[in-house]
C-alpha positions in Angstrom: 186.8 185.8 -6.3 187.6 186.8 -2.7 185.6 186.4 0.5 185.7 187.8 4.0 186.1 185.4 6.9 184.6 187.3 9.9 185.0 186.3 13.6 182.1 188.1 15.3 181.6 189.2 18.8 184.6 191.7 18.9 184.1 195.1 20.5 185.9 197.8 18.6 187.5 200.9 20.0 189.3 203.7 18.4 189.1 206.3 15.5 187.9 205.8 12.0 188.7 208.2 9.2 186.0 208.1 6.5 187.1 207.9 2.9 186.3 210.6 0.3 182.7 210.4 -0.9 182.3 207.8 -3.6 179.3 209.4 -5.3 180.9 212.9 -5.3 184.1 211.5 -6.7 182.3 209.9 -9.7 180.7 213.2 -10.5 183.6 215.6 -10.2 186.0 213.3 -12.0 183.6 213.3 -15.0 183.5 217.1 -14.8 187.3 217.2 -15.6 186.3 216.4 -19.2 184.8 219.9 -19.5 188.1 221.8 -19.7 191.5 221.4 -21.4 193.2 222.7 -18.3 194.5 220.8 -15.3 192.1 220.0 -12.5 193.4 218.6 -9.2 191.0 216.7 -7.0 191.9 215.8 -3.4 190.5 213.0 -1.1 189.7 210.6 -3.9 188.8 207.2 -2.5 190.7 204.3 -3.8 187.8 202.0 -4.5 186.9 199.9 -7.5 184.3 202.1 -9.1 186.4 205.2 -8.9 189.6 203.4 -10.1 187.6 202.1 -13.1 186.3 205.5 -13.9 189.8 207.0 -13.8 191.0 204.2 -16.1 188.1 205.0 -18.5 189.1 208.7 -18.6 192.7 207.7 -19.2 191.6 205.6 -22.1 189.7 208.6 -23.6 193.0 210.5 -23.6 192.9 212.3 -20.2 196.3 212.8 -18.7 196.0 211.4 -15.2 198.7 211.8 -12.5 198.4 210.2 -9.1 199.6 212.6 -6.4 200.3 212.0 -2.7 197.6 211.7 -0.1 194.8 210.4 -2.4 195.0 213.3 -4.8 195.0 213.2 -8.6 195.4 215.7 -11.4 193.5 215.4 -14.7 194.1 217.2 -17.9 191.7 216.6 -20.8 193.5 218.5 -23.5 193.8 215.7 -26.0 190.6 213.6 -25.9 190.2 210.9 -28.5 186.5 211.2 -29.0 186.5 208.3 -31.5 187.3 206.0 -28.6 183.6 205.9 -27.7 183.0 203.8 -30.8 185.4 201.0 -29.7 184.6 197.6 -28.1 187.1 198.4 -25.3 185.1 201.5 -24.4 181.8 199.5 -24.4 183.3 196.9 -22.0 184.7 199.6 -19.7 181.3 201.4 -19.5 179.3 198.3 -18.9 181.4 197.5 -15.8 180.6 200.9 -14.2 177.3 202.6 -13.4 178.9 206.0 -12.8 180.2 206.0 -16.4 176.8 207.5 -17.5 178.0 210.9 -16.2 180.6 211.2 -18.9 177.8 211.7 -21.4 176.9 215.3 -20.4 180.5 216.6 -20.5 181.3 214.8 -23.8 178.2 216.3 -25.4 178.9 219.8 -24.1 182.5 219.8 -25.2 182.6 217.5 -28.2 179.0 217.4 -29.5 178.3 213.8 -28.8 178.2 211.2 -26.2 177.6 207.4 -26.7 177.1 204.9 -23.9 175.9 201.3 -23.7 173.7 200.4 -20.8 176.0 200.9 -17.8 176.5 198.3 -15.0 176.3 198.7 -11.3 174.3 197.2 -8.4 171.5 194.8 -9.1 168.8 196.7 -7.1 166.0 196.9 -9.6 165.3 199.2 -12.5 167.4 202.4 -12.7 166.2 204.2 -15.8 168.2 206.8 -17.6 165.2 208.7 -19.1 165.8 211.8 -17.0 169.4 212.1 -18.2 168.5 212.1 -21.9 165.2 214.0 -21.7 167.1 216.9 -20.0 169.9 216.8 -22.7 167.3 216.7 -25.4 165.7 219.8 -24.0 169.1 221.5 -24.4 168.8 220.9 -28.1 170.6 217.5 -28.5 169.2 214.7 -30.6 168.8 211.3 -28.9 168.8 207.8 -30.4 168.4 204.5 -28.6 169.4 201.2 -30.2 167.1 198.6 -28.7 169.0 195.5 -29.9 172.3 196.6 -28.4 170.9 198.8 -25.5 173.1 201.6 -26.8 172.3 205.3 -26.0 173.5 208.0 -28.4 173.2 211.8 -27.9 174.5 214.4 -30.3 174.2 218.2 -30.5 176.8 220.7 -31.7 175.0 223.9 -30.4 173.3 223.4 -27.1 170.9 226.1 -25.9 169.8 226.9 -22.4 166.2 226.3 -21.5 163.8 225.9 -18.6 163.1 222.3 -17.6 161.2 220.4 -15.0 162.8 217.0 -14.2 160.4 214.1 -13.9 162.4 212.8 -10.9 165.1 214.3 -8.7 167.8 212.0 -10.1 171.2 212.7 -8.7 173.2 211.4 -11.6 170.6 212.8 -14.1 170.9 216.3 -12.5 174.7 216.1 -12.6 174.7 215.1 -16.3 172.4 218.0 -17.2 174.3 220.5 -15.2 177.6 219.5 -16.8 176.0 219.9 -20.3 174.3 223.2 -19.4 177.4 225.0 -18.2 178.8 225.2 -21.7 175.4 225.8 -23.4 174.4 229.1 -24.9 172.1 231.2 -22.7 170.4 230.4 -19.4 169.1 227.1 -18.1 166.8 226.6 -15.1 166.4 223.1 -13.7 163.4 222.6 -11.4 163.1 219.5 -9.2 166.9 219.2 -9.4 168.6 216.9 -6.9 170.3 218.9 -4.2 172.4 216.3 -2.4 175.7 217.5 -1.0 177.4 215.7 -3.9 175.5 218.0 -6.4 176.3 221.0 -4.2 180.0 220.1 -4.4 179.8 219.6 -8.2 178.3 223.0 -8.6 180.9 224.6 -6.4 183.7 223.0 -8.3 182.2 224.1 -11.7 181.8 227.7 -10.4 185.5 227.6 -9.4 186.2 226.5 -13.0 184.4 229.6 -14.3 180.8 228.4 -14.5 177.8 230.5 -13.4 175.5 228.4 -11.3 173.1 229.8 -8.7 170.5 228.2 -6.4 173.0 225.7 -5.1 171.6 223.5 -2.3 168.0 224.1 -3.6 165.9 222.2 -6.1 165.9 225.1 -8.5 169.2 225.7 -10.2 169.9 228.5 -12.6 172.9 228.0 -15.0 174.2 230.8 -17.3 176.3 229.2 -20.0 179.9 230.2 -20.5 182.2 229.8 -23.4 184.8 227.7 -21.6 186.0 226.5 -18.3 189.4 226.6 -16.6 191.3 224.4 -14.2 190.9 224.3 -10.4 191.6 222.4 -7.2 188.7 220.6 -5.4 188.4 218.8 -2.1 186.0 215.9 -1.9 183.8 215.6 1.3 183.9 212.6 3.6 181.6 209.9 2.5 178.3 210.3 4.5 177.3 206.7 3.6 180.4 205.3 5.1 179.8 207.5 8.2 176.3 206.1 8.5 177.7 202.6 8.1 180.2 203.2 11.0 177.4 204.5 13.2 175.4 201.3 12.6 178.5 199.2 13.1 179.2 200.8 16.5 175.7 200.1 17.7 175.5 196.4 16.6 178.9 195.5 18.1 178.7 197.6 21.3 181.8 199.5 20.2 183.1 202.9 21.1 184.1 204.7 17.9 185.1 208.2 17.0 184.5 209.1 13.4 186.9 211.9 12.5 186.3 214.8 10.1 182.7 213.8 9.5 181.7 217.0 7.7 178.8 217.1 10.0 176.9 220.0 8.4 176.5 217.9 5.3 175.1 214.8 7.0 171.5 216.1 7.0 169.1 213.9 9.0 171.4 210.9 9.1 172.4 211.2 12.7 168.9 211.9 13.8 167.5 208.8 12.1 170.0 206.6 14.0 169.1 208.5 17.2 165.5 207.4 16.6 166.8 203.8 16.8 168.1 204.7 20.3 171.7 205.3 19.4 173.8 207.9 21.3 175.7 210.1 18.9 177.7 213.0 20.1 179.1 215.7 17.9 182.5 217.1 19.0 183.5 219.9 16.7 183.5 218.1 13.3 183.9 214.6 14.7 181.1 212.1 15.7 181.6 210.0 18.9 179.5 206.9 19.3 179.9 205.6 22.9 179.5 202.0 24.1 175.8 201.2 24.7 174.7 198.1 26.6 171.3 198.4 24.9 169.3 200.9 22.9 165.6 201.4 22.4 163.6 202.4 19.3 161.6 205.5 19.6 157.9 205.6 18.8 155.7 208.4 17.4 153.7 210.7 19.7 150.6 208.6 19.3 152.6 205.5 20.1 152.5 204.0 16.6 155.4 202.0 15.1 158.5 204.0 13.9 158.9 204.0 10.2 162.2 204.7 8.5 162.0 205.4 4.8 164.2 206.8 2.1 163.6 210.0 0.1 165.5 212.4 -2.1 167.8 214.8 -0.1 167.3 216.2 2.4 165.5 212.9 3.2 167.2 209.8 4.4 169.5 208.2 1.9 168.4 204.9 0.3 172.0 203.8 0.6 171.7 203.7 4.4 168.4 201.9 4.7 170.2 198.5 4.8 172.4 199.8 7.6 169.4 201.1 9.6 167.7 197.8 9.2 170.6 195.8 10.5 171.1 198.3 13.4 167.5 197.7 14.4 168.1 193.9 14.9 169.7 194.4 18.3 167.5 197.2 19.5 164.6 197.1 21.9 161.4 197.6 20.0 160.3 197.3 16.4 160.6 199.4 13.3 159.2 199.4 9.8 161.8 199.9 7.0 160.3 201.2 3.8 162.4 201.2 0.7 160.6 203.5 -1.7 163.2 204.4 -4.3 164.5 201.0 -5.5 162.9 197.6 -6.1 165.3 194.9 -5.0 167.3 196.4 -2.1 165.5 194.4 0.7 166.0 190.9 -0.7 169.2 190.5 1.3 167.2 190.1 4.5 166.8 186.4 4.0 170.4 186.1 5.1 169.7 188.0 8.2 166.7 185.8 8.9 169.0 182.8 8.5 171.2 184.3 11.2 168.3 184.5 13.6 167.1 188.1 13.0 163.4 188.6 13.5 162.4 190.3 10.3 159.2 190.1 8.4 159.6 190.9 4.7 156.2 192.4 3.9 156.8 193.0 0.2 159.7 194.0 -2.0 159.7 197.5 -0.4 158.9 197.0 3.3 160.3 195.0 6.1 159.4 195.0 9.8 162.3 194.4 12.2 161.5 193.1 15.6 164.4 194.0 17.8 165.8 191.3 20.1 167.2 193.7 22.7 170.5 191.7 22.7 168.7 188.7 24.3 170.5 186.5 21.8 173.4 186.9 19.3 173.1 186.3 15.6 174.3 183.0 14.3 177.3 182.9 12.0 176.5 181.7 8.4 178.0 181.6 4.9 176.5 184.2 2.6 177.0 186.2 -0.6 177.0 190.0 -0.9 174.4 191.1 -3.5 175.4 194.8 -3.8 177.6 197.4 -2.1 175.3 198.5 0.7 173.7 195.2 1.4 177.2 193.7 1.5 178.3 196.1 4.3 175.1 195.5 6.2 175.9 191.7 6.1 179.4 192.5 7.2 178.1 194.4 10.2 175.7 191.5 11.0 178.6 189.1 10.8 180.7 191.2 13.1 178.0 191.0 15.7 177.4 187.3 15.3 178.5 184.5 17.7 181.2 182.9 15.7 182.8 182.8 12.3 180.9 183.9 9.2 182.0 183.9 5.5 180.9 186.6 3.0 181.4 185.9 -0.7 181.5 188.3 -3.6 183.2 191.0 -1.5 184.2 192.7 -4.8 180.8 194.4 -4.4 181.9 195.8 -1.0 185.3 196.9 -2.5 183.4 198.9 -5.1 182.3 201.3 -2.4 184.5 200.9 0.7 188.3 201.4 0.7 190.2 198.7 2.5 187.3 198.3 4.9 188.8 195.1 6.4 192.2 196.7 7.2 190.7 199.8 8.7 188.3 197.9 11.0 191.0 195.4 12.0 193.1 198.3 13.3 190.5 199.0 16.0 189.7 195.5 17.0 187.8 193.7 14.3 188.8 190.2 13.1 188.2 190.1 9.4 190.4 188.0 7.0 190.4 188.3 3.3 190.5 184.9 1.7 190.2 183.2 -1.7 186.8 181.7 -2.2 
């Protein structure tokens, strides 16, 4: 296993180019299974989760060609559907949370999709009921093997229907959309997730010949078609990485320009960081975060404590709560961070407390950060990354600390951030990748 050795206290200056959106990439790559024609996808991030998904599709028989400039072509014209019964398939799926989104396309095109309980971040329960309930409503038969935690869904003739999702699950919505586009008749999905990633998936499918309306709303109407064709698709910049760079600039008193930020798809992300006191300027489609000696947390009109909480889009992404929490450490003022959507995402704050941050963990879902207004720097420590987003939050904290920190289990960070150490080092960071 590898670790990061981080020398804190460095002020960064320069341009950062965000990678392609990880969560969008996982969805649209799975969607290539819906056609036997070639699909080209541009701006694919070279990160562990995406690479593993591409390897999984290749094992299923998809012809994958790596093209220049982070582009790939996929052609699923000779799928070995029996591969889903093999031990190698089970192992590949268990290593990757995003693998669950191959179920909808496989069901739609080949009549069945099997999957063991997928892996991913250890951030509490992440149930799959919404996925399979929606697929059942399309006419599929579902079976769950309790002893092996194996999910099976089969259905040769899917039929469109009206459904109300019990939660606005992003991956659940994606799976149901991908099954419905090849179903007979019309499907309406109410309480659908409407994140930019879902919008992009729908736009790509429409370019392939699907008929999806209501894009960017929580009510989607899908008229089934007989088949889909190939297309070319461009992935958005990763808004979670963009938010991470904003928090990094604040904590390290850096001056950073985030290029090609796809600002119209960022929703309330910049505004939430502005409430923490950060200056963020939009220059065409770039974001400029200037050097700030200090920044002050806003309060509500009645003077009560600012609360930052996560919510389904267009609310604040749960993937950025850990970044907002860390950015608040050096602010003037206090803020309550309320993690509503996952159970275990705040447990990494014990490392920040060890570094000298003033944080009160109220319960598994709430933490109060008492900003130190830069009156003292964080202390360097040795720590372990528990998941992707907490790992980057700890990296940001280490970069603002007074001395050398070590972060273990950086494979978690590599799952979501492409060559993060190399890119940050180019603008002044001192991060060394070492064997731990």
